[in-house]
C-alpha positions as CSV (number, residue, x, y, z in Angstrom):
1,X,0.2,-0.1,-0.1
2,X,1.4,3.0,-0.8
3,X,1.8,6.0,2.3
4,X,2.0,9.0,1.7
5,X,3.2,12.6,4.1
6,X,0.9,15.8,4.7
7,X,2.8,17.4,7.4
8,X,0.3,20.3,8.7
9,X,1.7,23.5,10.1
10,X,-0.4,26.7,11.2
11,X,-1.7,28.2,8.7
12,X,-2.3,25.6,6.2
13,X,-4.9,25.7,3.5
14,X,-8.1,23.9,5.1
15,X,-9.4,23.4,1.3
16,X,-5.7,21.1,-0.4
17,X,-5.1,19.4,2.9
18,X,-8.7,17.8,3.5
19,X,-8.9,17.3,0.2
20,X,-6.2,15.5,-0.6
21,X,-5.7,13.7,2.0
22,X,-10.1,12.8,1.3
23,X,-9.1,11.9,-1.9
24,X,-5.6,9.6,-1.4
25,X,-7.8,7.8,1.4
26,X,-11.0,7.2,-0.8
27,X,-7.9,5.6,-3.7
28,X,-6.8,3.0,-0.5
29,X,-3.4,5.0,-0.1
30,X,-2.7,5.1,3.4
31,X,-1.8,9.2,4.5
32,X,-0.1,10.0,7.5
33,X,-1.1,13.6,8.8
34,X,2.2,14.8,11.0
35,X,1.9,17.9,12.4
36,X,5.2,20.1,12.9
37,X,5.0,20.5,17.4
38,X,3.7,17.5,20.0
39,X,0.4,20.4,19.3
40,X,-1.8,17.0,17.6
41,X,-4.8,20.2,16.8
42,X,-3.4,22.5,14.3
43,X,-5.0,24.9,13.0
44,X,-5.2,26.1,9.4
45,X,-6.0,29.8,7.8
46,X,-9.4,29.9,8.3
47,X,-9.9,28.7,11.5
48,X,-10.1,24.8,11.4
49,X,-8.4,22.2,13.1
50,X,-7.4,19.6,11.8
51,X,-6.3,16.5,14.0
52,X,-2.9,14.8,12.9
53,X,-1.8,11.6,13.8
54,X,2.0,12.4,14.2
55,X,4.9,14.7,14.2
56,X,6.9,15.0,11.4
57,X,10.3,13.9,13.3
58,X,8.9,10.7,13.6
59,X,8.6,10.2,10.2
60,X,11.6,9.0,7.8
61,X,11.9,9.3,4.2
62,X,12.8,5.3,3.9
63,X,8.5,4.7,5.3
64,X,6.9,6.3,3.0
65,X,6.1,7.0,-1.1
66,X,5.2,10.9,-1.2
67,X,6.0,13.9,0.6
68,X,2.9,16.3,-0.3
69,X,2.6,20.2,0.9
70,X,-0.7,22.2,1.4
71,X,-0.5,25.5,0.5
72,X,-1.3,28.7,2.5
73,X,1.4,31.5,4.0
74,X,1.9,31.1,7.4
75,X,1.4,27.5,7.1
76,X,4.1,27.3,4.0
77,X,6.4,29.5,5.5
78,X,6.8,27.3,8.7
79,X,7.1,24.0,6.4
80,X,10.2,26.5,4.7
81,X,11.6,26.7,8.0
82,X,11.2,23.5,9.6
83,X,14.0,21.6,9.8
84,X,12.3,18.5,9.6
85,X,10.4,18.5,7.3
86,X,13.2,19.9,4.6
87,X,15.4,16.5,5.8
88,X,12.1,14.9,4.6
89,X,11.7,16.8,1.5
90,X,16.3,16.4,0.9
91,X,15.9,12.7,0.9
92,X,13.2,12.1,-1.0
93,X,14.4,13.6,-3.5
94,X,18.1,12.3,-3.2
95,X,16.0,9.1,-4.0
96,X,14.0,9.9,-6.8
97,X,11.0,9.6,-4.6
98,X,7.7,11.6,-5.3
99,X,6.8,15.0,-3.7
100,X,3.9,17.2,-4.3
101,X,3.4,20.9,-3.3
102,X,0.1,22.8,-4.2
103,X,-0.6,26.8,-3.7
104,X,2.1,28.9,-2.2
105,X,4.1,25.3,-1.3
106,X,6.2,25.2,-3.4
107,X,7.9,28.0,-2.1
108,X,9.1,25.3,0.6
109,X,10.4,22.5,-2.3
110,X,11.9,25.9,-3.7
111,X,14.1,26.8,-0.5
112,X,15.0,22.5,0.2
113,X,16.4,23.5,-3.1
114,X,14.0,20.3,-4.5
115,X,11.8,22.2,-7.1
116,X,12.3,21.6,-10.6
117,X,12.8,23.3,-13.4
118,X,9.0,23.2,-14.8
119,X,6.3,24.1,-12.0
120,X,3.4,25.6,-10.8
121,X,1.6,27.3,-7.9
122,X,-0.6,30.5,-6.5
123,X,-0.8,33.0,-8.7
124,X,2.1,35.7,-7.5
125,X,4.0,33.1,-5.2
126,X,6.4,33.0,-8.2
127,X,8.2,36.2,-7.7
128,X,8.8,34.9,-4.2
129,X,10.5,31.8,-6.0
130,X,11.3,32.6,-9.5
131,X,9.3,33.4,-13.1
132,X,11.6,30.9,-14.8
133,X,9.8,27.4,-15.1
134,X,6.7,28.8,-14.0
135,X,3.7,27.7,-16.1
136,X,1.0,29.6,-14.3
137,X,-2.3,28.7,-15.2
138,X,-1.2,26.6,-18.5
139,X,-2.0,23.7,-16.5
140,X,-3.5,22.3,-12.9
141,X,-1.0,20.1,-12.2
142,X,2.7,20.4,-13.2
143,X,4.8,17.8,-13.2
144,X,9.1,17.7,-13.9
145,X,10.2,15.0,-13.0
146,X,9.9,13.3,-9.4
147,X,8.0,16.5,-8.3
148,X,4.1,17.5,-8.9
149,X,3.0,21.3,-8.4
150,X,-0.3,22.9,-8.2
151,X,-1.9,26.1,-8.7
152,X,-4.2,26.4,-5.2
153,X,-7.9,25.4,-4.0
154,X,-9.8,25.5,-6.8
155,X,-7.2,22.8,-8.1
156,X,-7.0,20.1,-5.4
157,X,-9.1,18.0,-6.3
158,X,-7.6,17.7,-9.8
159,X,-3.8,17.5,-7.6
160,X,-4.8,14.6,-5.4
161,X,-6.6,13.1,-8.5
162,X,-3.3,12.6,-10.3
163,X,-1.0,12.0,-7.5
164,X,-3.8,8.8,-7.0
165,X,-2.9,8.2,-10.5
166,X,0.4,7.8,-10.0
167,X,0.1,6.0,-7.3
168,X,-2.4,4.1,-8.1
169,X,-3.1,4.0,-11.6
170,X,-4.9,4.8,-14.5
171,X,-8.4,2.9,-13.5
172,X,-8.2,3.9,-9.5
173,X,-7.4,7.8,-11.4
174,X,-10.6,7.4,-14.2
175,X,-12.7,5.3,-11.2
176,X,-11.9,7.9,-8.3
177,X,-12.5,10.8,-11.0
178,X,-16.1,10.1,-11.9
179,X,-17.6,9.3,-9.1
180,X,-16.3,12.4,-7.7
181,X,-18.0,13.8,-11.1
182,X,-14.5,15.8,-11.5
183,X,-14.8,15.9,-15.3
184,X,-13.2,19.0,-15.1
185,X,-9.8,17.5,-14.1
186,X,-7.6,16.3,-17.0
C-alpha cells in the first residue's frame, strides 16, 4: 500500500489539505498527517482545526512513498523553516521519491532545493521563487521529474487525483474522477 506524508503547519490551506487527504484515502492510499510539533490539533488559515496522526520528526523518508505539502502562506513559511520537513524533502529527492506541493507550498520545495525547472503555484508566489520555469495557468498540475505542483484551492481535487494516478494507476484515477464528478480534471 502506498504511503503519503501530509505535514500540516499552523496557517495551512484547509481545502487543499483535506482534499488531498480525502481523495488519497478514497484511493486506499495510507495518509500520514503530521504536525510540526507536539500540538496534534493544527489550526488552518480559516480557523478549522485538523487533528494529526503524529509529529513530522517521527517520520522517516524510508517509510513513505511521497510527501505532499498543502499551501497557505503561514503554513508554507513554517514548512520552509522546519528542519524535519526540509530534511525529508531533501532525502525524498535524493532517493528519487515523489514530492508534491500546491498553492504557496512550492516555496518550501524551492527552499529545500528540490523544486524542478517546470512548476506552477498560486499566482504571485512565483515572484518569491523564480519566474523561469513558472507555467502559471497552463495546467492545473505540473509534473517535472519526481515533483508535482498545483495552483491552489480550486485545483486541489485535480491535484489529488493526479497523485492517485501516479501512485495507484489509471483505473483508480478514472473511477475516483467519475465518482467525484471531477470531469474538469485532466
